[in-house]
C-alpha positions in Angstrom: 0.0 0.0 0.0 2.8 2.4 0.8 4.6 1.6 -2.5 1.3 2.2 -4.4 0.8 5.5 -2.6 4.4 6.6 -3.5 3.9 5.6 -7.1 0.4 7.3 -7.3 1.8 10.6 -6.0 4.5 10.6 -8.7 2.1 9.6 -11.5 -0.6 12.1 -10.5 1.9 15.0 -10.9 2.5 14.2 -14.6 0.5 16.9 -16.5 -0.3 14.8 -19.6 -1.7 11.8 -17.6 -5.4 12.9 -17.9 -5.1 13.5 -21.7 -3.4 10.1 -22.1 -6.3 8.4 -20.3 -8.9 10.2 -22.3 -7.2 9.3 -25.6 -6.7 5.6 -24.6 -10.4 5.4 -23.6 -11.5 6.8 -27.0 -9.1 4.5 -28.9 -10.3 1.5 -26.9 -13.9 2.1 -27.5 -14.6 0.0 -30.6 -16.4 -3.4 -31.0 -14.1 -6.4 -30.7 -15.2 -9.8 -32.0 -14.0 -13.3 -31.4 -13.9 -16.0 -34.1 -17.3 -17.7 -34.5 -17.4 -21.5 -34.0 -20.2 -24.0 -34.7 -21.4 -26.8 -32.4 -24.7 -28.7 -32.3 -26.1 -26.7 -35.2 -25.5 -23.4 -33.4 -23.0 -20.6 -33.8 -21.2 -19.1 -30.8 -19.0 -16.0 -30.7 -17.7 -13.4 -28.2 -18.1 -9.7 -28.5 -17.0 -6.6 -26.5 -19.0 -3.5 -27.4 -15.9 -1.4 -26.7 -15.4 -0.5 -23.1 -17.1 -3.5 -21.4 -14.8 -5.0 -18.8 -15.2 -8.5 -20.2 -16.3 -9.9 -23.6 -19.8 -11.4 -23.8 -20.6 -14.8 -25.2 -23.4 -14.9 -27.8 -25.3 -17.8 -29.5 -27.3 -17.7 -32.7 -29.1 -20.4 -34.8 -27.6 -19.1 -38.1 -25.1 -16.5 -39.2 -27.9 -14.1 -40.2 -30.1 -14.8 -37.2 -30.4 -12.5 -34.2 -27.7 -13.2 -31.6 -28.7 -14.0 -28.0 -26.6 -13.3 -25.0 -25.6 -16.7 -23.6 -23.2 -15.7 -20.9 -22.2 -12.2 -19.7 -19.2 -12.3 -17.4 -19.8 -8.6 -16.5 -22.7 -9.7 -14.4 -20.6 -12.1 -12.3 -18.7 -9.4 -10.3 -19.3 -5.7 -9.6 -15.8 -4.7 -10.7 -15.5 -6.9 -13.8 -12.7 -9.1 -12.3 -14.4 -12.4 -13.0 -13.3 -13.5 -16.5 -14.5 -16.3 -18.8 -11.7 -18.7 -19.4 -13.3 -21.6 -21.2 -16.4 -22.0 -23.3 -17.2 -25.5 -24.7 -20.7 -26.4 -26.0 -21.7 -30.0 -25.9 -21.8 -31.7 -29.3 -25.6 -31.8 -29.3 -25.8 -28.0 -28.6 -27.7 -28.6 -25.3 -25.1 -27.5 -22.7 -22.3 -25.1 -22.3 -19.4 -26.1 -20.2 -17.6 -23.0 -19.1 -14.8 -21.8 -16.8 -14.3 -18.6 -14.9 -11.3 -17.2 -13.0 -11.6 -14.5 -10.3 -9.2 -11.7 -9.7 -6.7 -12.7 -12.4 -5.8 -16.0 -10.7 -4.9 -19.1 -12.8 -7.4 -21.1 -10.7 -10.6 -21.9 -12.6 -14.1 -23.0 -11.6 -16.2 -25.0 -14.2 -19.9 -24.8 -14.4 -22.6 -26.1 -16.9 -25.3 -23.9 -18.4 -28.4 -25.0 -20.3 -28.1 -23.2 -23.7 -31.8 -23.1 -24.4 -32.8 -21.4 -21.1 -29.5 -19.7 -20.2 -29.7 -21.1 -16.7 -26.9 -22.8 -14.8 -27.2 -26.3 -13.6 -26.0 -27.2 -10.0 -22.7 -28.5 -11.4 -19.7 -26.7 -9.8 -16.1 -27.9 -10.3 -13.2 -26.3 -8.4 -9.3 -26.4 -8.2 -8.9 -26.6 -12.0 -5.7 -25.1 -13.5 -4.1 -25.4 -17.0 -7.0 -27.4 -18.3 -9.8 -27.2 -20.9 -12.9 -29.4 -20.9 -13.6 -32.0 -23.6 -17.1 -33.4 -24.1 -17.8 -36.9 -25.1 -20.0 -37.2 -28.2 -23.1 -38.2 -26.2 -23.1 -34.8 -24.5 -23.5 -36.4 -21.1 -20.2 -35.3 -19.6 -16.6 -34.1 -20.2 -13.0 -34.7 -19.3 -11.0 -32.1 -17.3 -7.8 -31.9 -15.2 -7.5 -30.6 -11.7 -5.2 -30.5 -8.7 -5.8 -31.4 -5.0 -7.2 -28.6 -3.0 -4.3 -26.5 -1.5 -4.0 -25.8 2.2 -5.9 -22.7 3.3 -3.9 -19.5 2.8 -1.6 -21.2 0.3 -3.9 -21.0 -2.8 -1.7 -18.4 -4.5 1.7 -19.7 -3.4 1.7 -23.5 -3.1 3.4 -25.6 -5.8 1.1 -27.1 -8.3 1.9 -30.8 -8.6 0.1 -34.1 -9.1 -2.5 -33.0 -11.7 -5.2 -35.7 -12.3 -7.6 -36.3 -15.2 -11.3 -36.7 -14.4 -14.6 -37.2 -16.1 -17.6 -35.3 -15.0 -21.2 -36.4 -15.6 -23.6 -33.5 -16.1 -25.9 -33.1 -13.1 -23.7 -34.8 -10.6 -21.5 -33.4 -7.8 -17.7 -33.0 -8.3 -17.1 -35.6 -5.5 -18.5 -38.3 -7.7 -16.4 -37.4 -10.8 -14.6 -40.4 -12.2 -10.8 -40.5 -11.9 -9.5 -41.4 -15.4 -5.8 -41.2 -15.0 -3.1 -40.2 -12.5 0.6 -40.7 -12.1 1.6 -40.4 -8.4 5.0 -41.6 -9.4 5.4 -38.6 -11.7 4.1 -35.6 -9.7 5.3 -33.1 -12.4 3.3 -34.7 -15.2 0.3 -32.8 -16.5 -2.7 -34.1 -18.5 -4.9 -32.5 -21.1 -7.7 -34.4 -22.8 -9.4 -33.9 -26.1 -12.0 -36.0 -28.0 -11.8 -36.6 -31.7 -14.5 -35.0 -33.8 -16.1 -38.4 -34.5 -16.3 -39.1 -30.7 -14.4 -42.4 -31.0 -11.1 -41.6 -29.2 -10.1 -39.6 -26.2 -6.6 -38.3 -26.6 -4.5 -37.5 -23.6 -1.5 -35.2 -24.0 1.0 -35.8 -21.2 3.3 -32.8 -20.5 6.2 -32.2 -18.3 6.3 -28.5 -17.3 6.6 -26.2 -20.2 8.8 -28.5 -22.2 7.3 -28.6 -25.7 7.9 -32.4 -25.9 5.0 -34.4 -24.8 3.6 -38.0 -24.7 0.4 -39.1 -26.3 -2.0 -41.6 -24.8 -5.3 -42.9 -26.3 -8.6 -44.2 -24.9 -10.8 -46.1 -27.4 -14.2 -45.0 -26.3 -15.7 -47.4 -28.9 -19.3 -46.3 -29.3 -19.4 -42.4 -29.4 -23.0 -42.4 -28.2 -22.3 -44.7 -25.3 -18.6 -44.1 -24.6 -16.6 -46.7 -22.6 -15.1 -44.7 -19.8 -13.5 -47.8 -18.3 -11.4 -48.2 -21.5 -7.7 -48.5 -20.8 -5.4 -45.5 -21.2 -3.0 -46.8 -23.8 0.4 -45.1 -24.4 0.8 -44.3 -28.1 3.9 -42.1 -28.0 5.6 -42.6 -24.7 9.1 -41.1 -24.8 9.1 -37.3 -24.4 11.2 -37.2 -27.5 9.3 -34.6 -29.5 6.1 -32.6 -29.6 3.0 -34.3 -30.9 -0.3 -32.5 -31.6 -3.3 -34.4 -33.1 -4.9 -32.0 -35.6 -7.6 -34.4 -36.8 -8.5 -38.0 -37.6 -10.1 -40.1 -40.3 -11.3 -43.2 -38.4 -8.3 -44.8 -36.8 -5.8 -42.6 -38.7 -4.5 -39.7 -36.7 -3.0 -36.7 -38.4 -0.2 -35.5 -36.1 1.8 -32.3 -36.1 5.3 -33.1 -34.8 8.8 -31.8 -34.7 10.3 -35.4 -34.5 13.3 -35.3 -36.9 11.8 -32.0 -38.1 12.6 -28.9 -35.9 10.3 -26.8 -38.1 7.6 -29.4 -37.9 5.8 -31.8 -40.3 2.5 -33.6 -40.4 2.4 -37.4 -40.2 -0.4 -40.0 -40.4 -0.4 -42.6 -37.6 -2.7 -45.6 -38.0 -3.8 -46.8 -34.6 -4.1 -50.3 -36.0 -0.4 -50.2 -36.9 1.1 -47.4 -34.8 4.8 -48.4 -35.0 7.0 -45.7 -36.3 8.0 -47.6 -39.4 4.3 -47.5 -40.6 4.0 -43.7 -40.2 3.4 -41.7 -43.4 4.7 -38.2 -43.9 1.8 -36.1 -45.2 3.2 -32.6 -45.1 7.0 -32.7 -45.0 9.2 -30.1 -43.2 10.2 -27.1 -45.4 12.1 -23.9 -44.8 9.2 -22.2 -43.0 7.9 -23.1 -39.5 4.7 -25.1 -39.5 3.1 -23.5 -36.5 -0.3 -25.3 -36.3 -2.9 -27.1 -38.3 -6.5 -28.2 -38.3 -8.9 -30.2 -40.4 -11.6 -28.3 -42.2 -13.8 -29.4 -45.1 -11.6 -32.4 -45.9 -8.5 -30.2 -46.1 -5.5 -29.7 -43.8 -5.4 -26.0 -43.0 -1.9 -25.1 -41.9 -0.5 -21.9 -40.5 3.2 -21.2 -41.3 5.5 -18.6 -39.9 7.7 -16.9 -42.5 10.1 -14.6 -40.7 7.6 -14.3 -37.8 4.6 -13.4 -40.0 1.7 -15.8 -40.8 0.7 -17.7 -44.0 -2.3 -20.0 -44.4 -1.7 -22.9 -46.7 -4.1 -25.8 -47.6 -3.2 -29.4 -48.3 -5.3 -32.5 -49.3 -5.3 -35.3 -46.8 -2.6 -37.1 -48.9 -0.4 -34.0 -48.7 -0.9 -32.3 -52.1 -0.8 -28.5 -52.0 -4.3 -27.1 -52.4 -3.8 -23.4 -52.4 -3.1 -20.5 -50.0 -5.5 -18.1 -48.3 -4.6 -14.5 -49.2 -3.9 -12.2 -46.2 -4.2 -8.4 -46.3 -0.7 -7.5 -45.1 2.3 -8.7 -43.0 0.6 -9.9 -39.8 -0.7 -12.7 -37.6 -3.4 -15.4 -38.1 -5.2 -15.9 -34.8 -7.8 -18.5 -34.0 -9.2 -20.7 -36.7 -12.5 -22.6 -36.5 -14.1 -25.1 -38.8 -15.4 -28.7 -39.0 -13.9 -31.6 -41.0 -17.1 -32.2 -42.8 -17.9 -28.6 -43.8 -16.0 -26.1 -46.1 -16.9 -23.1 -43.9 -13.9 -21.7 -42.0 -13.5 -18.6 -39.9 -10.2 -17.0 -38.9 -8.8 -13.9 -37.2 -6.1 -11.7 -38.7 -4.3 -8.8 -37.1 -1.2 -6.7 -37.4 0.4 -3.7 -35.7 -1.8 -1.2 -37.6 -4.6 -3.6 -38.4 -7.2 -4.3 -35.7 -8.3 -8.0 -35.3 -10.6 -8.7 -38.2 -12.7 -11.9 -38.7 -12.7 -13.5 -42.1 -15.0 -16.3 -43.5 -13.3 -18.6 -46.0 -14.8 -21.4 -48.1 -12.1 -24.2 -48.5 -14.1 -25.7 -51.5 -14.5 -22.5 -53.6 -11.6 -20.4 -52.2 -14.0 -17.5 -51.4 -12.5 -15.2 -48.8 -14.7 -12.5 -47.3 -14.6 -10.1 -44.4 -17.0 -11.2 -41.7 -16.4 -8.7 -38.9 -14.3 -5.6 -39.4 -13.8 -3.1 -36.5 -13.5 0.6 -37.0 -10.9 2.3 -34.8 -10.5 6.1 -34.3 -7.0 6.0 -35.8 -5.5 7.1 -39.1 -3.2 4.2 -40.0 -2.3 5.7 -43.4 0.2 8.0 -41.5 2.2 5.0 -40.2 4.2 2.1 -41.6 5.6 -1.2 -40.4 8.9 -2.4 -41.8 10.9 -5.6 -41.1 14.7 -5.3 -40.7 17.4 -7.8 -39.9 20.3 -7.1 -37.6 23.3 -9.1 -36.3 23.6 -10.2 -32.7 26.7 -10.5 -30.6 27.6 -14.0 -31.9 26.8 -13.2 -35.5 23.3 -14.6 -35.5 20.8 -12.8 -37.9 17.7 -11.6 -36.0 14.6 -10.1 -37.5 12.8 -7.0 -36.0 9.5 -5.2 -36.8 9.6 -1.4 -36.6 6.3 0.5 -36.7 6.6 4.3 -37.0 5.3 7.4 -38.6 6.1 7.6 -42.3 7.7 11.0 -42.1 10.2 10.4 -39.2 13.7 11.6 -39.5 16.5 9.3 -38.4 18.2 12.0 -36.3 18.5 9.9 -33.2 15.9 11.9 -31.4 12.8 9.7 -31.8 11.3 8.3 -28.5 11.4 4.5 -29.1 9.8 1.6 -27.2 11.7 -1.7 -27.6 9.5 -4.7 -26.6 10.6 -8.3 -26.3 10.0 -11.8 -24.9 12.4 -14.6 -26.1 11.3 -17.8 -24.3 9.4 -21.0 -24.1 9.1 -21.3 -27.9 6.6 -18.5 -28.0 6.6 -16.5 -31.2 6.2 -12.7 -31.0 4.3 -12.0 -34.1 2.6 -8.7 -35.3 -0.3 -7.7 -33.0 -2.7 -4.8 -32.5 -2.3 -2.8 -29.3 -4.3 0.3 -28.3 -1.5 1.6 -26.0 0.9 1.3 -28.9 -1.4 3.3 -31.1 -1.4 6.1 -28.6 2.4 5.8 -28.4 2.7 6.2 -32.2 0.4 9.2 -32.0 2.7 10.7 -29.4 5.5 10.5 -32.0 7.0 7.3 -30.7 8.5 4.3 -32.5 7.6 0.8 -31.6 10.2 -1.9 -32.2 9.7 -5.7 -31.7 12.6 -8.1 -32.3 12.2 -11.9 -32.6 14.7 -13.0 -30.1 16.1 -16.5 -29.7 14.2 -18.6 -27.1 11.0 -18.0 -29.1 9.6 -20.2 -31.8 9.8 -18.0 -34.8 12.3 -20.3 -36.5 11.4 -23.6 -34.9 12.7 -25.7 -32.1 16.4 -25.0 -32.8 15.7 -21.2 -32.4 13.9 -22.0 -29.1 16.7 -24.2 -27.8 19.3 -21.6 -28.7 17.9 -19.3 -25.9 17.4 -21.8 -23.1 19.4 -22.8 -20.0 23.1 -22.2 -20.4 22.3 -20.4 -23.7 19.8 -17.9 -22.1 22.4 -15.1 -22.4 21.8 -15.3 -26.2 18.3 -13.8 -25.6 19.7 -10.8 -23.7 22.4 -10.3 -26.3 19.8 -10.3 -29.1 17.8 -7.7 -27.2 20.8 -5.5 -26.5 21.9 -5.8 -30.1 18.4 -4.7 -31.2 18.8 -1.5 -29.1 22.3 -0.9 -30.5 20.9 -1.3 -34.1 18.2 1.3 -33.4 20.8 3.7 -32.1 23.3 3.0 -34.9 20.7 3.5 -37.6 19.6 6.8 -36.2 16.1 5.8 -35.1 16.8 6.8 -31.5 19.5 7.3 -28.8 20.0 5.9 -25.2 18.3 9.0 -23.8 15.2 8.3 -25.9 15.0 4.6 -25.6 12.5 2.7 -23.4 12.3 -1.1 -23.0 9.5 -3.4 -21.9 8.4 -7.0 -21.6 6.1 -9.1 -19.4 6.6 -12.4 -17.5 9.6 -14.0 -19.2 9.8 -10.7 -21.0 10.0 -9.0 -17.5 13.1 -11.2 -16.9 14.4 -10.0 -20.2 14.0 -6.3 -19.2 15.6 -7.0 -15.8 18.6 -8.7 -17.3 19.1 -6.0 -20.0 18.9 -3.1 -17.6 21.3 -4.7 -15.1 23.8 -5.7 -17.8 23.6 -2.5 -19.8 22.1 0.3 -17.7 23.8 2.9 -19.9 21.8 1.8 -22.9 18.3 2.7 -21.8 16.5 5.6 -20.3 13.3 3.9 -19.2 12.4 0.3 -18.2 9.0 -1.4 -17.9 9.5 -4.9 -16.4 6.0 -6.4 -16.0 5.1 -9.5 -13.8 8.7 -10.5 -14.3 10.7 -13.6 -13.2 13.4 -11.7 -11.2 14.9 -14.1 -8.7 16.3 -16.9 -10.8 17.5 -18.9 -7.8 14.1 -19.4 -6.2 11.5 -19.2 -9.1 10.9 -22.9 -9.0 9.7 -22.9 -5.4 6.3 -21.3 -6.0 3.0 -22.3 -7.8 3.9 -23.5 -11.3 7.5 -22.1 -11.3 9.1 -25.6 -11.2 7.7 -26.2 -14.7 9.9 -23.5 -16.2 13.1 -25.4 -15.5 12.8 -26.9 -19.0 13.7 -23.4 -20.3 15.7 -22.0 -17.4 17.4 -24.9 -15.7 17.4 -25.0 -11.9 19.6 -23.5 -9.1 19.3 -26.9 -7.4 21.8 -28.1 -10.0 25.3 -26.7 -9.4 25.9 -25.9 -13.1 22.4 -24.3 -13.3 23.1 -22.2 -10.3 26.2 -20.8 -12.0 24.6 -19.5 -15.2 21.3 -18.5 -13.4 23.2 -16.5 -10.8 25.2 -14.8 -13.6 22.1 -13.1 -15.0 19.5 -13.2 -12.3 18.1 -9.6 -12.3 17.6 -9.4 -8.5 21.1 -10.7 -7.8 22.8 -8.4 -10.3 21.6 -5.0 -9.1 24.8 -3.2 -8.0 25.3 -0.3 -5.6 26.6 2.9 -7.2 24.9 2.3 -10.5 22.6 4.7 -12.3 19.8 2.5 -13.6 17.0 3.6 -16.1 13.9 5.2 -14.7 11.9 2.1 -13.9 8.2 1.4 -13.3 7.8 -2.2 -12.2 4.3 -3.6 -12.6 2.8 -6.7 -10.9 -0.5 -7.8 -9.3 -1.6 -9.2 -6.0 -3.4 -12.3 -7.5 -0.6 -13.3 -9.8 -0.2 -17.0 -9.0 1.9 -17.6 -12.2 4.9 -15.4 -11.5 4.2 -14.6 -7.8 4.5 -10.8 -7.0 7.3 -11.5 -4.6 9.7 -11.4 -7.6 8.7 -7.8 -8.4 8.6 -6.8 -4.7 12.2 -7.9 -4.1 13.5 -6.5 -7.3 11.9 -3.1 -6.7 13.1 -2.9 -3.1 16.7 -3.7 -4.1 16.5 -1.3 -7.0 15.4 1.5 -4.8 18.2 0.7 -2.4 21.0 0.8 -4.9 19.9 3.4 -7.4 22.7 6.0 -7.5 21.0 8.8 -9.6 17.8 10.8 -9.5 15.9 8.6 -12.0 12.7 7.2 -10.3 12.4 3.5 -9.3 8.8 2.8 -8.6 6.4 -0.3 -8.4 2.8 -0.3 -9.3 0.8 -3.2 -7.7 -2.6 -3.9 -9.2 -5.2 -5.3 -6.9 -7.8 -8.0 -7.9 -5.7 -8.8 -10.9 -3.2 -11.5 -11.9 -0.6 -12.4 -14.5 -2.6 -10.5 -17.2 -5.3 -12.8 -18.6 -8.9 -11.7 -18.0 -7.9 -8.2 -16.7 -11.0 -5.9 -17.0 -10.9 -3.1 -19.5 -11.0 -0.4 -16.8 -7.9 -1.8 -15.2 -6.1 -2.2 -18.6 -6.7 1.5 -19.4 -5.6 2.7 -16.0 -2.4 0.7 -16.2 -1.6 1.7 -19.8 -2.2 5.3 -18.8 0.3 5.1 -16.0 2.9 3.3 -18.0 2.7 5.8 -21.0 2.7 8.8 -18.6 5.8 7.5 -16.8 7.6 6.8 -20.1 6.6 10.1 -21.6 7.9 12.1 -18.6 11.2 10.2 -18.3 12.0 10.4 -22.0 11.5 14.2 -21.9 8.5 14.2 -24.2 6.1 17.1 -24.5 4.1 15.9 -27.5 0.3 16.3 -27.1 -2.2 13.7 -28.2 -5.0 14.2 -30.8 
């Protein structure tokens, strides 16, 4: 509370803060649509009118029918801090299984709603984390994963281990749910179930932390309308030797996306009657681009590739013959895709830095591509441009970077620039639309987003090159991006701000402790700052696949070498820093940010401010209500503007 009061006094004294909030509110106020999906003869989609705290789930009988509100999360809490996390209609269109999270926590509660009446049934499932829900074809119940109830007072801190897979029958209490699979001998294994479109098989993906490699187990449910829940769980791929993702099936033949012997991924067909590896058929071979994901729509394999961190949609027949490409409007990102194996109708989302998320409808049979939902934003994007450049990192590696800027900027080194990065867990940082970044551009700022090693932009080799003892490569890539922007005249150290969240918060912490001279402002958000103890809280142990562990002597050596908390040194002038975190963050517990901010305040040797902003009733980021998003973005932009010496006024 004392830290928040100190921070508030500082922020409230910034003259432009009110104008920033007003502009952000105006920019934010436009309708936002989710990708429609069809189940049980009904269409479902989410929509936010503009400034609603949470998006509302709608249902309609046809695309041209009047939508009806099915679930409005804004009615579940007075402050908008209860968010919808899962929405899965039963195959017959009778029920909606849905999950909610309160205050930004990763903990979910599952309930069941009657779609026709809009009323909830008594079903209430608790202590769910990192799980979806997968209905059996008969619509009588679903698979889900949960943990044991934590000790009172430890809900947001205790380690999450021993996940178990259950089956819930609609209309029964959680206590009677059927335990499908557990592995007490492997407390770090996680389980996520899905059911094939034909209802014949339950597929169980077995994970170990955040390692992309998984195992794949199968239950033959036999009769989809009367599934055999006592069927044995049979290991199909049981070695943690690669990633395996089933994208569809044709009877007993599974189409599997894998990076086995293919770090940029390929699609293979595995026949459950002859599952041995020598019988696999390669359907879509690996090529120079990264095969990010795939799904089965209208008898076609719809694939999303990454080409230098931008999306392409390519179609293939089920025997792997190329069947065309979906035209995209610009350099950008394909989001969610929905469709059915037996219907040519497909919906997908597309977005970019200057292109708000737009929903398209595509017919895989005719190749017809039409805009389905296109938002209108109070922003003149014709004044701005996105370019992609390539720069060289410390060890000679070529790294791509997106730069979005006003068309008429001069490269005189005086442009305020915001450099944002992530670089971890195989996550690709592709072009995305951000209202705070629009306001930043209007203020005369440049936005730069490099694709650092540790991400998945160039496949598993790129990811591995930024993990464990090679993690320093990620920081070197980020520092090299800053040096490129300075060398090419985009900006200068006095005009350069850096930001990142979660693993990106670690990135900012490492960069500012290794090169405090290079940046004027730092925004580490919900960051992993104590690399010696991260594995001791909630799901932190799962990150050792990327980071390694201080329990290992060699791991201790390289973690201690860059751990942001441990590398803050007295007598150093650090960038003006606004640390952000939240009291309900049970992913990266706020203690990381508390300790880092306290130590930073202790050692700062110049008059640059070092502040922390702690959001209440919020978590790691997901589900944060619009009001809190606007307030936080206002404070971050105001802090950045003041400490870069900017006087620009907003429209």
